[in-house]
N, C-alpha and C positions, 0 to 999 in steps of 0.2 A: 377723817375717815381716810385709808390707806385706797391709791389707784389701781390697787394691786388687784382689786374687782376686776375689771372694763375690758370688757369683751370684745367693744366695737367703737372704733370713729366717726360720726357721723360729721360730716364737713361740708360749712356753708363754701358755697362754689362761684358765685359769682362775688367779685370780690377780694372774698379769700383765696382763692385760686386762678382766677382769671383776671387779667387786665383790663377791664372794661371801657377806664377812663381813656390808653391810649386805644385802643380801637375805633370808639367817636368821633375823636379828636382826630384824628387822619383821616377819616372817611370822610370826616364834615368838614375838615381843610381839601380832601384833595374835590367834592362837589366844584367848593368856593374856585378852587382855580382855571375846573374848567370853564367857570362860568365868570371869572373874571372878579366874583366879591374878595373880599374881607370885613369875619368877622372876628369876635371873639371865640374861638374854636373852643379852645379847654370848658370858658365857664359852657358856652351853648353842649358841650358834650356831658357838663355837669348839670342841665336844667334837665336834660332829655335822661339824665337818671333817675333825676331828682321825681319828674312827673314820672316817669313807669313806675318806681315804686310805692309812690301816690296809689295808684290804679289796683297794684298787686298784691298787696298787705294788708292783713285782716278778710281778702275773700273768704266767702263765705260763713261771715257769720250770721250776716240775716236774709242772707239769699244763697240761691247759686253761685258757683265762679262767674263771672261773666267774661269774660278773655283769660284767656295763658298771656306769657311773658313777652312771647314777639307779638300779638297784638297788643298789647301794654305798650312795647315800642312803637310799635310803629303809628299807635294814637298820639304820644308823647311828641316824637319824632314830627308830625301833622302841627302840634300847635306851636310849637318851639319854631318852624319853618311860617307860621301866622303871623308870627309875631317877631319875627327877628328881619320883615323881607326877602326871606326864602322860597315866596311861593311861584319862585321859577323852576322851581328843581320837578323832575318831571317823575312817572314811577317808577322807572326801571334805577333810577337812582335813591329815591325814597326806599324802594326794598332792598337797594344792596345796602345803605344806612342801617337801616332798620333790621333786617334780617340776613342776609350775607353774610355781613362783618361781624354782627354779637357769635355767628355761628363756626367765626375762625379765631373767635379771640384767642388770643396766646394765653399762657398761665405765667403765669411768675417764675421767676428761672431757679427757685431757692427748689419748689414744691419737687418735679420729677423723680430726682434724685433720692430722696425721704419716702415717699409714698413706697415705692418697694419691703424697703424694709422695716413702715410700719405695717403693710401686708402682711408682713410674716409673721408677726406676733396679731394681729385685729383685722375681723371684717372692718373692710375701710369704703363708709360708702357717700356718695353727694346727696345729702339732702338740702332741694333745693328750690327756692318757690319759680327760678328756668323749667323754660322746658323740656321733655324730655328729647326732644329734638335737638337743644342747645346745645343739651351737657353729649349725646350722643357724636353729635360732630365736633366741641373741641375737646373731648377724649381722645376722637381719633385723629385729630389736628398737633395733637400734642402728643400721643404717645401714653396720653393714660391708662392706665386699665384700673374702671372703680370692681368693687364687688359685686355692687346693684347701685341702682342711680333711684331713690326716692323722690321725685316732682313732688308738691303740692295739688299740681295739675289734675294728679290719679287719685289723691286724696281727699280735692272739692271744700278743704279747709287749710288755708292759706297761713301760713306763717303772720304773726305769732301768734294764733290762736293755739289756744293748750292742746286741740283737737290732734295737731297736726303729727307734732313731737312723740303724743301715747302714740300714734297710729305707726309710726315707725315703731318705734321702741315695739308694739305688736309686732308690725310683720317679719324687726329682727327673734322676734321672739322671745324677747328679757326685759328684766326690768329695768327701767330706766337709771336707776341708779349702776346698772351696766352697763351704762354707753357715754361716753365722752362727745360731747359737743365742739367741734371746733371751728371759729369763725374769727373775723377783727371787728364786727357789731356787735358790743355791747346788747341792743335791742335783743338780737335773737338770741345771745349766751342766756342774758337774764330769765327768755319765754322761757328756756328748757331750762335751770336750773329751778325753776321755779315748779315743775311740775317733776322732778328729782334727778335729770342730765349728772353730770361732772359736766364740768365746764375748760378753757381752753384757747385762751385768747391769744391770738399770734398777732404783732403790730403788722398794720399797710402803710406805710405812710404817706405810700407814693399816689394811694388809691382812688384817691378825686384829683390827682395831677398838685399841682401848682396853688391852689388853693388850702390843699393840707384837708387831712381828713376832716370831717367837721365832729367826731366821737372819737377822738385822739386815743384818749386816755381810759384803762378796761379798771371795770370792776372789780378792785381788787376781792372779793368773794370768789373770782376765778381760782379753781386750783391749782391751773398754769398758765404763767403769763409768759411769751417770750416772743425776739424780735423776729425769729429763723424755726423752716420747718426744721431743719436740723438739729439745733436747739428742744423742739416740739420732741426728735425721737429721740434724743440719748436723756429726756426730763422722763419721758412713760416709761412702766416697769417693765 
């Protein structure tokens, strides 16, 4: 099926657009330096991410969501601190790591130049499990202009539940086949494809730092597989 009918691109944002690993790693390391302690900061950054994702994905399946991603970040950080001998981090330090730093995450350098070119041809929206406020703040910090932000926080159904994707299609007033989901995560793209979205995999090999991506090989069912956003721009009609 041709991609000519695609009218909107929905972008996963955490990981695909934003470099969460460097942000968390550097914030944890800075707190450690202030306290004169050393840990495996890259691994603790990844553990914080894993635990936050575990709290968020599929929320709304059995009961209303209990927390947004900001709350998930804080709960995950508290667990990581308790289990890693970081109980001495005070409230201000924890707020800095779990809220202030994520709201200033930097985006991958290949995205800002590609987005205006894509927006000239498509509606380009953030479709994310991150909170509205986090997306708003990181957009301002990185000079990103989305056509809209669709957070699962408002939908009440979190990825990878089918209703999350179908709700976004309804809000865009498009059929799922007219939308291309853009992400670096197979779990997101597979769920989008299952309800009729077209899919584009953009590799982000540094998303998890030196540990490497836990899911580096794109599903070959994707319509487009690229290494960079300028390649995505060239491959889309």
